[in-house]
PDB file of N, CA, C and O in Angstrom:
ATOM      1  N   MET A   1     -45.184  -9.748  20.986  1.00  0.00           N
ATOM      2  CA  MET A   1     -44.319  -9.243  19.942  1.00  0.00           C
ATOM      3  C   MET A   1     -42.895  -9.775  20.098  1.00  0.00           C
ATOM      4  O   MET A   1     -42.251 -10.155  19.121  1.00  0.00           O
ATOM      5  N   PHE A   2     -42.416  -9.797  21.344  1.00  0.00           N
ATOM      6  CA  PHE A   2     -41.071 -10.294  21.593  1.00  0.00           C
ATOM      7  C   PHE A   2     -40.973 -11.777  21.277  1.00  0.00           C
ATOM      8  O   PHE A   2     -39.949 -12.241  20.778  1.00  0.00           O
ATOM      9  N   GLY A   3     -42.025 -12.514  21.564  1.00  0.00           N
ATOM     10  CA  GLY A   3     -42.031 -13.947  21.278  1.00  0.00           C
ATOM     11  C   GLY A   3     -41.925 -14.224  19.787  1.00  0.00           C
ATOM     12  O   GLY A   3     -41.235 -15.157  19.377  1.00  0.00           O
ATOM     13  N   LEU A   4     -42.602 -13.425  18.976  1.00  0.00           N
ATOM     14  CA  LEU A   4     -42.531 -13.589  17.524  1.00  0.00           C
ATOM     15  C   LEU A   4     -41.118 -13.321  17.013  1.00  0.00           C
ATOM     16  O   LEU A   4     -40.599 -14.069  16.184  1.00  0.00           O
ATOM     17  N   ALA A   5     -40.503 -12.258  17.508  1.00  0.00           N
ATOM     18  CA  ALA A   5     -39.135 -11.937  17.087  1.00  0.00           C
ATOM     19  C   ALA A   5     -38.170 -13.031  17.515  1.00  0.00           C
ATOM     20  O   ALA A   5     -37.263 -13.388  16.763  1.00  0.00           O
ATOM     21  N   LEU A   6     -38.356 -13.563  18.714  1.00  0.00           N
ATOM     22  CA  LEU A   6     -37.492 -14.636  19.192  1.00  0.00           C
ATOM     23  C   LEU A   6     -37.647 -15.889  18.343  1.00  0.00           C
ATOM     24  O   LEU A   6     -36.658 -16.543  18.012  1.00  0.00           O
ATOM     25  N   ASN A   7     -38.887 -16.227  17.989  1.00  0.00           N
ATOM     26  CA  ASN A   7     -39.120 -17.396  17.141  1.00  0.00           C
ATOM     27  C   ASN A   7     -38.531 -17.204  15.744  1.00  0.00           C
ATOM     28  O   ASN A   7     -37.971 -18.143  15.178  1.00  0.00           O
ATOM     29  N   LEU A   8     -38.649 -16.000  15.185  1.00  0.00           N
ATOM     30  CA  LEU A   8     -38.045 -15.726  13.884  1.00  0.00           C
ATOM     31  C   LEU A   8     -36.529 -15.850  13.946  1.00  0.00           C
ATOM     32  O   LEU A   8     -35.910 -16.376  13.021  1.00  0.00           O
ATOM     33  N   TYR A   9     -35.937 -15.376  15.017  1.00  0.00           N
ATOM     34  CA  TYR A   9     -34.489 -15.478  15.167  1.00  0.00           C
ATOM     35  C   TYR A   9     -34.059 -16.936  15.271  1.00  0.00           C
ATOM     36  O   TYR A   9     -33.080 -17.341  14.644  1.00  0.00           O
ATOM     37  N   ARG A  10     -34.773 -17.714  16.046  1.00  0.00           N
ATOM     38  CA  ARG A  10     -34.427 -19.135  16.182  1.00  0.00           C
ATOM     39  C   ARG A  10     -34.570 -19.864  14.856  1.00  0.00           C
ATOM     40  O   ARG A  10     -33.752 -20.721  14.522  1.00  0.00           O
ATOM     41  N   THR A  11     -35.616 -19.523  14.096  1.00  0.00           N
ATOM     42  CA  THR A  11     -35.817 -20.155  12.796  1.00  0.00           C
ATOM     43  C   THR A  11     -34.672 -19.791  11.852  1.00  0.00           C
ATOM     44  O   THR A  11     -34.158 -20.652  11.138  1.00  0.00           O
ATOM     45  N   TYR A  12     -34.278 -18.535  11.848  1.00  0.00           N
ATOM     46  CA  TYR A  12     -33.181 -18.096  10.987  1.00  0.00           C
ATOM     47  C   TYR A  12     -31.875 -18.765  11.389  1.00  0.00           C
ATOM     48  O   TYR A  12     -31.115 -19.198  10.523  1.00  0.00           O
ATOM     49  N   ARG A  13     -31.602 -18.857  12.677  1.00  0.00           N
ATOM     50  CA  ARG A  13     -30.374 -19.478  13.155  1.00  0.00           C
ATOM     51  C   ARG A  13     -30.326 -20.952  12.780  1.00  0.00           C
ATOM     52  O   ARG A  13     -29.265 -21.463  12.420  1.00  0.00           O
ATOM     53  N   THR A  14     -31.457 -21.641  12.860  1.00  0.00           N
ATOM     54  CA  THR A  14     -31.512 -23.043  12.471  1.00  0.00           C
ATOM     55  C   THR A  14     -31.321 -23.187  10.967  1.00  0.00           C
ATOM     56  O   THR A  14     -30.611 -24.086  10.517  1.00  0.00           O
ATOM     57  N   TYR A  15     -31.943 -22.315  10.189  1.00  0.00           N
ATOM     58  CA  TYR A  15     -31.786 -22.352   8.729  1.00  0.00           C
ATOM     59  C   TYR A  15     -30.324 -22.146   8.341  1.00  0.00           C
ATOM     60  O   TYR A  15     -29.796 -22.852   7.483  1.00  0.00           O
ATOM     61  N   ARG A  16     -29.677 -21.174   8.980  1.00  0.00           N
ATOM     62  CA  ARG A  16     -28.270 -20.904   8.675  1.00  0.00           C
ATOM     63  C   ARG A  16     -27.382 -22.089   8.993  1.00  0.00           C
ATOM     64  O   ARG A  16     -26.428 -22.365   8.265  1.00  0.00           O
ATOM     65  N   ALA A  17     -27.680 -22.783  10.058  1.00  0.00           N
ATOM     66  CA  ALA A  17     -26.864 -23.931  10.441  1.00  0.00           C
ATOM     67  C   ALA A  17     -27.078 -25.112   9.493  1.00  0.00           C
ATOM     68  O   ALA A  17     -26.161 -25.907   9.286  1.00  0.00           O
ATOM     69  N   LEU A  18     -28.270 -25.235   8.917  1.00  0.00           N
ATOM     70  CA  LEU A  18     -28.589 -26.401   8.096  1.00  0.00           C
ATOM     71  C   LEU A  18     -28.371 -26.195   6.607  1.00  0.00           C
ATOM     72  O   LEU A  18     -28.313 -27.170   5.858  1.00  0.00           O
ATOM     73  N   ARG A  19     -28.248 -24.961   6.160  1.00  0.00           N
ATOM     74  CA  ARG A  19     -28.107 -24.736   4.720  1.00  0.00           C
ATOM     75  C   ARG A  19     -26.760 -25.279   4.232  1.00  0.00           C
ATOM     76  O   ARG A  19     -25.778 -25.273   4.974  1.00  0.00           O
ATOM     77  N   PRO A  20     -26.722 -25.737   3.011  1.00  0.00           N
ATOM     78  CA  PRO A  20     -25.465 -26.306   2.504  1.00  0.00           C
ATOM     79  C   PRO A  20     -24.431 -25.219   2.255  1.00  0.00           C
ATOM     80  O   PRO A  20     -24.742 -24.133   1.766  1.00  0.00           O
ATOM     81  N   LYS A  21     -23.214 -25.538   2.599  1.00  0.00           N
ATOM     82  CA  LYS A  21     -22.112 -24.613   2.378  1.00  0.00           C
ATOM     83  C   LYS A  21     -21.665 -24.715   0.927  1.00  0.00           C
ATOM     84  O   LYS A  21     -21.667 -25.813   0.369  1.00  0.00           O
ATOM     85  N   PRO A  22     -21.285 -23.611   0.300  1.00  0.00           N
ATOM     86  CA  PRO A  22     -20.808 -23.670  -1.089  1.00  0.00           C
ATOM     87  C   PRO A  22     -19.476 -24.417  -1.157  1.00  0.00           C
ATOM     88  O   PRO A  22     -18.575 -24.189  -0.350  1.00  0.00           O
ATOM     89  N   VAL A  23     -19.377 -25.295  -2.118  1.00  0.00           N
ATOM     90  CA  VAL A  23     -18.155 -26.066  -2.296  1.00  0.00           C
ATOM     91  C   VAL A  23     -17.496 -25.594  -3.585  1.00  0.00           C
ATOM     92  O   VAL A  23     -18.124 -25.592  -4.645  1.00  0.00           O
ATOM     93  N   SER A  24     -16.245 -25.199  -3.495  1.00  0.00           N
ATOM     94  CA  SER A  24     -15.539 -24.758  -4.677  1.00  0.00           C
ATOM     95  C   SER A  24     -14.375 -25.708  -4.935  1.00  0.00           C
ATOM     96  O   SER A  24     -13.737 -26.198  -4.003  1.00  0.00           O
ATOM     97  N   ALA A  25     -14.116 -25.954  -6.187  1.00  0.00           N
ATOM     98  CA  ALA A  25     -13.036 -26.853  -6.561  1.00  0.00           C
ATOM     99  C   ALA A  25     -11.681 -26.191  -6.395  1.00  0.00           C
ATOM    100  O   ALA A  25     -10.685 -26.870  -6.144  1.00  0.00           O
ATOM    101  N   GLU A  26     -11.632 -24.877  -6.531  1.00  0.00           N
ATOM    102  CA  GLU A  26     -10.385 -24.142  -6.435  1.00  0.00           C
ATOM    103  C   GLU A  26     -10.311 -23.437  -5.086  1.00  0.00           C
ATOM    104  O   GLU A  26     -11.334 -23.039  -4.529  1.00  0.00           O
ATOM    105  N   PRO A  27      -9.106 -23.287  -4.570  1.00  0.00           N
ATOM    106  CA  PRO A  27      -8.981 -22.522  -3.328  1.00  0.00           C
ATOM    107  C   PRO A  27      -9.313 -21.055  -3.578  1.00  0.00           C
ATOM    108  O   PRO A  27      -9.068 -20.522  -4.660  1.00  0.00           O
ATOM    109  N   ARG A  28      -9.863 -20.428  -2.577  1.00  0.00           N
ATOM    110  CA  ARG A  28     -10.272 -19.035  -2.730  1.00  0.00           C
ATOM    111  C   ARG A  28      -9.105 -18.119  -2.443  1.00  0.00           C
ATOM    112  O   ARG A  28      -8.559 -18.129  -1.340  1.00  0.00           O
ATOM    113  N   ASP A  29      -8.723 -17.333  -3.421  1.00  0.00           N
ATOM    114  CA  ASP A  29      -7.700 -16.309  -3.278  1.00  0.00           C
ATOM    115  C   ASP A  29      -8.374 -14.967  -3.480  1.00  0.00           C
ATOM    116  O   ASP A  29      -8.735 -14.608  -4.600  1.00  0.00           O
ATOM    117  N   GLU A  30      -8.539 -14.244  -2.420  1.00  0.00           N
ATOM    118  CA  GLU A  30      -9.264 -12.977  -2.517  1.00  0.00           C
ATOM    119  C   GLU A  30      -8.339 -11.810  -2.196  1.00  0.00           C
ATOM    120  O   GLU A  30      -8.511 -11.143  -1.175  1.00  0.00           O
ATOM    121  N   GLY A  31      -7.377 -11.566  -3.046  1.00  0.00           N
ATOM    122  CA  GLY A  31      -6.522 -10.409  -2.871  1.00  0.00           C
ATOM    123  C   GLY A  31      -5.301 -10.714  -2.033  1.00  0.00           C
ATOM    124  O   GLY A  31      -5.083 -11.841  -1.590  1.00  0.00           O
ATOM    125  N   ALA A  32      -4.515  -9.676  -1.832  1.00  0.00           N
ATOM    126  CA  ALA A  32      -3.255  -9.819  -1.121  1.00  0.00           C
ATOM    127  C   ALA A  32      -3.474  -9.813   0.386  1.00  0.00           C
ATOM    128  O   ALA A  32      -4.373  -9.151   0.904  1.00  0.00           O
ATOM    129  N   SER A  33      -2.631 -10.565   1.066  1.00  0.00           N
ATOM    130  CA  SER A  33      -2.708 -10.585   2.516  1.00  0.00           C
ATOM    131  C   SER A  33      -1.829  -9.477   3.090  1.00  0.00           C
ATOM    132  O   SER A  33      -1.120  -8.784   2.361  1.00  0.00           O
ATOM    133  N   LEU A  34      -1.891  -9.330   4.384  1.00  0.00           N
ATOM    134  CA  LEU A  34      -1.122  -8.290   5.051  1.00  0.00           C
ATOM    135  C   LEU A  34       0.377  -8.524   4.879  1.00  0.00           C
ATOM    136  O   LEU A  34       1.144  -7.568   4.764  1.00  0.00           O
ATOM    137  N   VAL A  35       0.793  -9.774   4.860  1.00  0.00           N
ATOM    138  CA  VAL A  35       2.206 -10.087   4.674  1.00  0.00           C
ATOM    139  C   VAL A  35       2.678  -9.625   3.303  1.00  0.00           C
ATOM    140  O   VAL A  35       3.769  -9.069   3.179  1.00  0.00           O
ATOM    141  N   GLU A  36       1.877  -9.846   2.287  1.00  0.00           N
ATOM    142  CA  GLU A  36       2.255  -9.421   0.940  1.00  0.00           C
ATOM    143  C   GLU A  36       2.339  -7.904   0.846  1.00  0.00           C
ATOM    144  O   GLU A  36       3.237  -7.381   0.186  1.00  0.00           O
ATOM    145  N   TYR A  37       1.431  -7.193   1.484  1.00  0.00           N
ATOM    146  CA  TYR A  37       1.502  -5.740   1.496  1.00  0.00           C
ATOM    147  C   TYR A  37       2.757  -5.273   2.240  1.00  0.00           C
ATOM    148  O   TYR A  37       3.406  -4.317   1.816  1.00  0.00           O
ATOM    149  N   GLY A  38       3.096  -5.933   3.334  1.00  0.00           N
ATOM    150  CA  GLY A  38       4.304  -5.583   4.083  1.00  0.00           C
ATOM    151  C   GLY A  38       5.557  -5.775   3.249  1.00  0.00           C
ATOM    152  O   GLY A  38       6.460  -4.938   3.276  1.00  0.00           O
ATOM    153  N   LEU A  39       5.617  -6.878   2.504  1.00  0.00           N
ATOM    154  CA  LEU A  39       6.769  -7.113   1.630  1.00  0.00           C
ATOM    155  C   LEU A  39       6.858  -6.064   0.532  1.00  0.00           C
ATOM    156  O   LEU A  39       7.951  -5.621   0.180  1.00  0.00           O
ATOM    157  N   LEU A  40       5.729  -5.671  -0.002  1.00  0.00           N
ATOM    158  CA  LEU A  40       5.704  -4.645  -1.043  1.00  0.00           C
ATOM    159  C   LEU A  40       6.200  -3.306  -0.509  1.00  0.00           C
ATOM    160  O   LEU A  40       6.975  -2.623  -1.179  1.00  0.00           O
ATOM    161  N   VAL A  41       5.763  -2.924   0.684  1.00  0.00           N
ATOM    162  CA  VAL A  41       6.208  -1.665   1.292  1.00  0.00           C
ATOM    163  C   VAL A  41       7.707  -1.724   1.581  1.00  0.00           C
ATOM    164  O   VAL A  41       8.417  -0.741   1.366  1.00  0.00           O
ATOM    165  N   ALA A  42       8.195  -2.875   2.070  1.00  0.00           N
ATOM    166  CA  ALA A  42       9.630  -3.014   2.351  1.00  0.00           C
ATOM    167  C   ALA A  42      10.450  -2.906   1.073  1.00  0.00           C
ATOM    168  O   ALA A  42      11.506  -2.273   1.070  1.00  0.00           O
ATOM    169  N   LEU A  43       9.982  -3.509  -0.004  1.00  0.00           N
ATOM    170  CA  LEU A  43      10.694  -3.429  -1.274  1.00  0.00           C
ATOM    171  C   LEU A  43      10.754  -1.999  -1.802  1.00  0.00           C
ATOM    172  O   LEU A  43      11.787  -1.562  -2.310  1.00  0.00           O
ATOM    173  N   ILE A  44       9.660  -1.282  -1.682  1.00  0.00           N
ATOM    174  CA  ILE A  44       9.638   0.120  -2.109  1.00  0.00           C
ATOM    175  C   ILE A  44      10.592   0.949  -1.260  1.00  0.00           C
ATOM    176  O   ILE A  44      11.296   1.813  -1.782  1.00  0.00           O
ATOM    177  N   ALA A  45      10.620   0.691   0.052  1.00  0.00           N
ATOM    178  CA  ALA A  45      11.529   1.430   0.938  1.00  0.00           C
ATOM    179  C   ALA A  45      12.980   1.160   0.579  1.00  0.00           C
ATOM    180  O   ALA A  45      13.794   2.084   0.567  1.00  0.00           O
ATOM    181  N   VAL A  46      13.319  -0.087   0.287  1.00  0.00           N
ATOM    182  CA  VAL A  46      14.692  -0.421  -0.104  1.00  0.00           C
ATOM    183  C   VAL A  46      15.051   0.286  -1.412  1.00  0.00           C
ATOM    184  O   VAL A  46      16.168   0.784  -1.553  1.00  0.00           O
ATOM    185  N   ALA A  47      14.133   0.337  -2.355  1.00  0.00           N
ATOM    186  CA  ALA A  47      14.396   1.012  -3.622  1.00  0.00           C
ATOM    187  C   ALA A  47      14.618   2.508  -3.410  1.00  0.00           C
ATOM    188  O   ALA A  47      15.498   3.093  -4.042  1.00  0.00           O
ATOM    189  N   ILE A  48      13.845   3.128  -2.540  1.00  0.00           N
ATOM    190  CA  ILE A  48      14.008   4.559  -2.266  1.00  0.00           C
ATOM    191  C   ILE A  48      15.345   4.835  -1.595  1.00  0.00           C
ATOM    192  O   ILE A  48      16.049   5.773  -1.969  1.00  0.00           O
ATOM    193  N   VAL A  49      15.696   4.020  -0.603  1.00  0.00           N
ATOM    194  CA  VAL A  49      16.977   4.207   0.088  1.00  0.00           C
ATOM    195  C   VAL A  49      18.132   3.997  -0.882  1.00  0.00           C
ATOM    196  O   VAL A  49      19.108   4.746  -0.847  1.00  0.00           O
ATOM    197  N   GLY A  50      18.038   2.992  -1.745  1.00  0.00           N
ATOM    198  CA  GLY A  50      19.086   2.753  -2.738  1.00  0.00           C
ATOM    199  C   GLY A  50      19.236   3.923  -3.696  1.00  0.00           C
ATOM    200  O   GLY A  50      20.353   4.310  -4.040  1.00  0.00           O
ATOM    201  N   ALA A  51      18.117   4.486  -4.128  1.00  0.00           N
ATOM    202  CA  ALA A  51      18.170   5.635  -5.032  1.00  0.00           C
ATOM    203  C   ALA A  51      18.774   6.852  -4.346  1.00  0.00           C
ATOM    204  O   ALA A  51      19.522   7.609  -4.965  1.00  0.00           O
ATOM    205  N   ILE A  52      18.457   7.041  -3.087  1.00  0.00           N
ATOM    206  CA  ILE A  52      19.007   8.187  -2.355  1.00  0.00           C
ATOM    207  C   ILE A  52      20.518   8.052  -2.196  1.00  0.00           C
ATOM    208  O   ILE A  52      21.258   9.012  -2.412  1.00  0.00           O
ATOM    209  N   PHE A  53      20.975   6.855  -1.817  1.00  0.00           N
ATOM    210  CA  PHE A  53      22.416   6.665  -1.664  1.00  0.00           C
ATOM    211  C   PHE A  53      23.138   6.669  -3.006  1.00  0.00           C
ATOM    212  O   PHE A  53      24.268   7.148  -3.097  1.00  0.00           O
ATOM    213  N   GLY A  54      22.511   6.150  -4.031  1.00  0.00           N
ATOM    214  CA  GLY A  54      23.148   6.103  -5.342  1.00  0.00           C
ATOM    215  C   GLY A  54      23.229   7.440  -6.035  1.00  0.00           C
ATOM    216  O   GLY A  54      24.222   7.737  -6.700  1.00  0.00           O
ATOM    217  N   LEU A  55      22.210   8.243  -5.892  1.00  0.00           N
ATOM    218  CA  LEU A  55      22.152   9.525  -6.592  1.00  0.00           C
ATOM    219  C   LEU A  55      22.316  10.727  -5.676  1.00  0.00           C
ATOM    220  O   LEU A  55      22.249  11.869  -6.130  1.00  0.00           O
ATOM    221  N   GLY A  56      22.532  10.475  -4.384  1.00  0.00           N
ATOM    222  CA  GLY A  56      22.574  11.566  -3.401  1.00  0.00           C
ATOM    223  C   GLY A  56      23.644  12.593  -3.672  1.00  0.00           C
ATOM    224  O   GLY A  56      23.382  13.793  -3.584  1.00  0.00           O
ATOM    225  N   THR A  57      24.855  12.149  -4.002  1.00  0.00           N
ATOM    226  CA  THR A  57      25.939  13.105  -4.234  1.00  0.00           C
ATOM    227  C   THR A  57      25.707  13.896  -5.518  1.00  0.00           C
ATOM    228  O   THR A  57      26.014  15.086  -5.576  1.00  0.00           O
ATOM    229  N   GLN A  58      25.173  13.248  -6.540  1.00  0.00           N
ATOM    230  CA  GLN A  58      24.892  13.948  -7.801  1.00  0.00           C
ATOM    231  C   GLN A  58      23.803  14.998  -7.611  1.00  0.00           C
ATOM    232  O   GLN A  58      23.898  16.110  -8.131  1.00  0.00           O
ATOM    233  N   ILE A  59      22.773  14.632  -6.863  1.00  0.00           N
ATOM    234  CA  ILE A  59      21.686  15.593  -6.608  1.00  0.00           C
ATOM    235  C   ILE A  59      22.195  16.740  -5.748  1.00  0.00           C
ATOM    236  O   ILE A  59      21.831  17.893  -5.980  1.00  0.00           O
ATOM    237  N   GLY A  60      23.042  16.440  -4.748  1.00  0.00           N
ATOM    238  CA  GLY A  60      23.625  17.489  -3.906  1.00  0.00           C
ATOM    239  C   GLY A  60      24.468  18.450  -4.717  1.00  0.00           C
ATOM    240  O   GLY A  60      24.397  19.664  -4.521  1.00  0.00           O
ATOM    241  N   ALA A  61      25.275  17.909  -5.636  1.00  0.00           N
ATOM    242  CA  ALA A  61      26.109  18.764  -6.489  1.00  0.00           C
ATOM    243  C   ALA A  61      25.246  19.642  -7.393  1.00  0.00           C
ATOM    244  O   ALA A  61      25.580  20.801  -7.639  1.00  0.00           O
ATOM    245  N   LEU A  62      24.146  19.096  -7.884  1.00  0.00           N
ATOM    246  CA  LEU A  62      23.244  19.871  -8.733  1.00  0.00           C
ATOM    247  C   LEU A  62      22.627  21.033  -7.967  1.00  0.00           C
ATOM    248  O   LEU A  62      22.526  22.139  -8.497  1.00  0.00           O
ATOM    249  N   PHE A  63      22.214  20.793  -6.725  1.00  0.00           N
ATOM    250  CA  PHE A  63      21.649  21.876  -5.913  1.00  0.00           C
ATOM    251  C   PHE A  63      22.709  22.915  -5.554  1.00  0.00           C
ATOM    252  O   PHE A  63      22.426  24.112  -5.522  1.00  0.00           O
ATOM    253  N   ASP A  64      23.943  22.447  -5.281  1.00  0.00           N
ATOM    254  CA  ASP A  64      25.023  23.403  -5.001  1.00  0.00           C
ATOM    255  C   ASP A  64      25.285  24.293  -6.203  1.00  0.00           C
ATOM    256  O   ASP A  64      25.464  25.501  -6.048  1.00  0.00           O
ATOM    257  N   GLN A  65      25.309  23.716  -7.399  1.00  0.00           N
ATOM    258  CA  GLN A  65      25.517  24.492  -8.617  1.00  0.00           C
ATOM    259  C   GLN A  65      24.383  25.495  -8.822  1.00  0.00           C
ATOM    260  O   GLN A  65      24.624  26.639  -9.208  1.00  0.00           O
ATOM    261  N   ALA A  66      23.162  25.070  -8.565  1.00  0.00           N
ATOM    262  CA  ALA A  66      22.025  25.984  -8.709  1.00  0.00           C
ATOM    263  C   ALA A  66      22.118  27.129  -7.707  1.00  0.00           C
ATOM    264  O   ALA A  66      21.801  28.270  -8.042  1.00  0.00           O
ATOM    265  N   ALA A  67      22.555  26.833  -6.465  1.00  0.00           N
ATOM    266  CA  ALA A  67      22.692  27.893  -5.462  1.00  0.00           C
ATOM    267  C   ALA A  67      23.782  28.879  -5.853  1.00  0.00           C
ATOM    268  O   ALA A  67      23.629  30.085  -5.664  1.00  0.00           O
ATOM    269  N   GLU A  68      24.883  28.368  -6.398  1.00  0.00           N
ATOM    270  CA  GLU A  68      25.955  29.255  -6.839  1.00  0.00           C
ATOM    271  C   GLU A  68      25.501  30.144  -7.991  1.00  0.00           C
ATOM    272  O   GLU A  68      25.867  31.318  -8.048  1.00  0.00           O
ATOM    273  N   CYS A  69      24.717  29.603  -8.899  1.00  0.00           N
ATOM    274  CA  CYS A  69      24.216  30.386 -10.031  1.00  0.00           C
ATOM    275  C   CYS A  69      23.239  31.475  -9.577  1.00  0.00           C
ATOM    276  O   CYS A  69      23.181  32.558 -10.159  1.00  0.00           O
ATOM    277  N   ILE A  70      22.485  31.169  -8.543  1.00  0.00           N
ATOM    278  CA  ILE A  70      21.532  32.175  -8.038  1.00  0.00           C
ATOM    279  C   ILE A  70      22.310  33.337  -7.395  1.00  0.00           C
ATOM    280  O   ILE A  70      21.935  34.502  -7.531  1.00  0.00           O
ATOM    281  N   GLU A  71      23.394  32.994  -6.697  1.00  0.00           N
ATOM    282  CA  GLU A  71      24.190  34.029  -6.024  1.00  0.00           C
ATOM    283  C   GLU A  71      25.081  34.806  -6.998  1.00  0.00           C
ATOM    284  O   GLU A  71      25.448  35.948  -6.721  1.00  0.00           O
ATOM    285  N   ALA A  72      25.425  34.202  -8.123  1.00  0.00           N
ATOM    286  CA  ALA A  72      26.339  34.833  -9.069  1.00  0.00           C
ATOM    287  C   ALA A  72      25.669  35.989  -9.794  1.00  0.00           C
ATOM    288  O   ALA A  72      24.464  35.973 -10.047  1.00  0.00           O
ATOM    289  N   THR A  73      26.463  36.980 -10.118  1.00  0.00           N
ATOM    290  CA  THR A  73      25.944  38.135 -10.853  1.00  0.00           C
ATOM    291  C   THR A  73      26.334  38.129 -12.315  1.00  0.00           C
ATOM    292  O   THR A  73      25.811  38.917 -13.104  1.00  0.00           O
ATOM    293  N   ASP A  74      27.245  37.249 -12.682  1.00  0.00           N
ATOM    294  CA  ASP A  74      27.675  37.209 -14.080  1.00  0.00           C
ATOM    295  C   ASP A  74      26.762  36.296 -14.889  1.00  0.00           C
ATOM    296  O   ASP A  74      25.930  35.591 -14.318  1.00  0.00           O
ATOM    297  N   ALA A  75      26.904  36.303 -16.168  1.00  0.00           N
ATOM    298  CA  ALA A  75      26.040  35.541 -17.073  1.00  0.00           C
ATOM    299  C   ALA A  75      26.592  34.156 -17.364  1.00  0.00           C
ATOM    300  O   ALA A  75      26.128  33.515 -18.307  1.00  0.00           O
ATOM    301  N   ALA A  76      27.569  33.660 -16.595  1.00  0.00           N
ATOM    302  CA  ALA A  76      28.198  32.358 -16.869  1.00  0.00           C
ATOM    303  C   ALA A  76      27.239  31.198 -16.606  1.00  0.00           C
ATOM    304  O   ALA A  76      27.383  30.129 -17.200  1.00  0.00           O
ATOM    305  N   CYS A  77      26.290  31.396 -15.746  1.00  0.00           N
ATOM    306  CA  CYS A  77      25.356  30.295 -15.401  1.00  0.00           C
ATOM    307  C   CYS A  77      24.206  30.175 -16.389  1.00  0.00           C
ATOM    308  O   CYS A  77      23.426  29.228 -16.289  1.00  0.00           O
ATOM    309  N   ASN A  78      24.073  31.069 -17.311  1.00  0.00           N
ATOM    310  CA  ASN A  78      22.961  31.048 -18.247  1.00  0.00           C
ATOM    311  C   ASN A  78      23.199  30.110 -19.423  1.00  0.00           C
ATOM    312  O   ASN A  78      22.369  30.051 -20.331  1.00  0.00           O
ATOM    313  N   GLU A  79      24.285  29.391 -19.433  1.00  0.00           N
ATOM    314  CA  GLU A  79      24.612  28.506 -20.557  1.00  0.00           C
ATOM    315  C   GLU A  79      23.858  27.228 -20.481  1.00  0.00           C
ATOM    316  O   GLU A  79      24.013  26.368 -21.348  1.00  0.00           O
TER     317      GLU A  79
END
């Protein structure tokens, strides 16, 4: 039984070595590489940091105003 399996394996290995390789006229591009994903993540991180620094003071002021309105007892914040 082992001899049969060994012979089948040798036959398959020889077939694989001798079969013709597919030839394509165009280079194969199969999706993005790791470098492209890294650049994409870096670009997104830069955009997030830029948005935080650009809008950080405005967002902070908005939260401060909301906190003051929550603490206030008058109706001035309901406008």
